[in-house]
N, C-alpha and C positions, 0 to 999 in steps of 0.2 A: 246807815241806811241812806242810799242815794236813789231818788226817784224823781222824775220830772213832774208829772201831774197824775193824780189819782182821781177817779171819777167820784167826787164828793160834792156836797153842797157848797163847800168853800170855793171851788173853781167851776161852778156850774156855768158861769158866764164866759169862761175862757173857751175860745174857739181853737182848740188844739187837740191832738191825740191824747187820750187819757188811759191809764192803766186801771184794770179792775182791782179794787181794794182787796177782794177776797184772794185773788192771785198773789198780790203783794204780801198779804198777811201770811199765806202758806209758804211762800218763798222765804220770807223773813224767819219764820219759825224753823224751817228746815236748815237755813244757814246758821242760826243760833245753835241749834242742836249739833251741827257739824263743827262748831267752834269757830266759825268765820268771824273775822274782826271787821270786815267791811262787806256790805251787801250792795251790789250794783244791780238795781231792780229792773232797769230797762236799757234799751240801746243808747238813749241819750246819755244816761249816767256812765255807761261803759265808754262812750266816745269822749266825754269830758275827762274821765279818769285817765284815759290813754293820752289825751292831749296835755294833761298836766305834767306828764313825763318830759315834755318838751318845754316846760316853763309856762307861766301864766300868760305871757305875751302871745304865745301861740294860740291861745283861746280866742284872742281878739284880732288876730292877723287876718287880713283879707287875701294875703298871698298864699298860694299853694305850694 
């Protein structure tokens, strides 16, 4: 499971977009039922996973 922030007490002070925990829970259960081995729960997680294909250095590069 990869997710950036879920709207929980733990990140209440974080000023960033947050996912609804109920949506993440439903998505997770569906993915587990389907046999998924990796769950990319939000756009940020999908972008990080896609960038990892280019190597970790790509995640920190300021060049496009």
